[in-house]
Structure formats: C-alpha cells, structure tokens
C-alpha positions as CSV (number, residue, x, y, z in Angstrom):
1,M,-3.4,-11.9,-12.9
2,A,-4.9,-9.2,-10.8
3,M,-4.5,-8.8,-7.1
4,Q,-7.4,-8.6,-4.6
5,A,-7.6,-5.6,-2.2
6,R,-7.4,-8.0,0.8
7,E,-4.1,-9.4,-0.6
8,I,-2.6,-5.9,-0.8
9,E,-3.8,-5.1,2.7
10,A,-2.4,-8.3,4.1
11,L,1.0,-7.7,2.5
12,I,1.2,-4.2,3.9
13,K,0.1,-5.3,7.4
14,E,2.6,-8.1,7.3
15,A,5.4,-5.5,6.8
16,L,3.9,-2.7,8.9
17,P,1.8,-4.5,11.6
18,D,0.5,-1.3,13.2
19,A,-0.7,0.1,9.9
20,R,-4.3,1.2,9.3
21,V,-4.9,0.4,5.7
22,E,-7.8,1.4,3.4
23,I,-7.9,0.1,-0.1
24,R,-10.2,1.2,-3.0
25,D,-10.5,-0.5,-6.4
26,L,-10.5,2.5,-8.7
27,A,-11.6,0.8,-11.9
28,G,-13.2,-2.4,-10.8
29,D,-10.6,-4.4,-12.6
30,G,-8.3,-5.5,-9.8
31,D,-5.4,-3.6,-11.4
32,H,-5.9,0.0,-10.3
33,Y,-6.2,0.7,-6.6
34,A,-5.9,3.7,-4.2
35,A,-4.5,3.1,-0.7
36,V,-4.4,5.1,2.4
37,V,-1.8,3.8,4.8
38,V,-1.2,5.2,8.3
39,S,1.8,3.8,10.3
40,E,4.1,4.9,13.0
41,A,6.9,3.6,10.8
42,F,6.4,6.6,8.5
43,R,7.2,9.2,11.3
44,G,10.2,11.3,10.4
45,K,10.4,9.8,6.8
46,T,10.0,11.7,3.6
47,R,6.9,10.9,1.4
48,V,9.2,9.1,-1.0
49,Q,10.7,6.9,1.9
50,Q,7.1,6.2,3.1
51,H,6.0,5.0,-0.3
52,Q,9.2,2.9,-0.7
53,L,8.2,1.1,2.5
54,V,4.8,0.3,1.1
55,Y,6.3,-0.8,-2.3
56,Q,8.8,-3.1,-0.4
57,A,5.9,-4.6,1.5
58,L,4.2,-5.5,-1.8
59,K,7.1,-7.9,-2.5
60,G,7.6,-7.2,-6.2
61,N,3.9,-7.3,-7.2
62,M,3.9,-3.6,-8.1
63,G,4.1,-3.4,-11.9
64,G,3.2,-7.0,-12.3
65,D,0.0,-8.4,-10.7
66,L,-0.6,-4.9,-9.4
67,H,-0.6,-2.3,-12.2
68,A,-1.3,0.9,-10.4
69,L,-1.5,2.0,-6.8
70,A,-2.2,5.6,-5.8
71,L,-0.7,6.0,-2.3
72,Q,-1.5,8.4,0.5
73,T,0.8,7.7,3.5
74,N,0.9,9.4,6.9
75,A,2.2,8.8,10.4
76,P,-0.7,8.8,13.0
77,D,-1.7,12.1,14.5
C-alpha cells in the first residue's frame, strides 16, 4: 500500500518539529517521492546522519509502504 505525501510530511514533522518539509511525488504512483527537509537538528551532522534521522522518522515505512525517497537535507542558513 502506497503512502501519501502528507503522511510522509507528518511523520517527519513529528520527529523533527522545526522541519520545513517539501514532498514531491516523482512518478504519480505514491511509491516514489523526493523530499527536501530543512531542520536545525541536522546542524553539525554528516549527510548520512541527516538522512538516518529522516529514515528513523519514517518508522519502518521505508522499503515497505514507501518504495523510494530521494532526500535533500540541510540545516537552516
């Protein structure tokens, strides 16, 4: 079962309340998304650590209900 963009955004914001989140459905199938996530929680962390925080926020949906998520993560300027 596919995830809706609003579900992905809600999970990320639940884990990272200050996050600015933009989600795009890349294929129109609810399985392939791109996300831009900006959060102070990323400051001082490597790109891998930033992505791990987002994957943890998705609570195991990555690879199941959510097939692919292209991530771009940053701390605020």
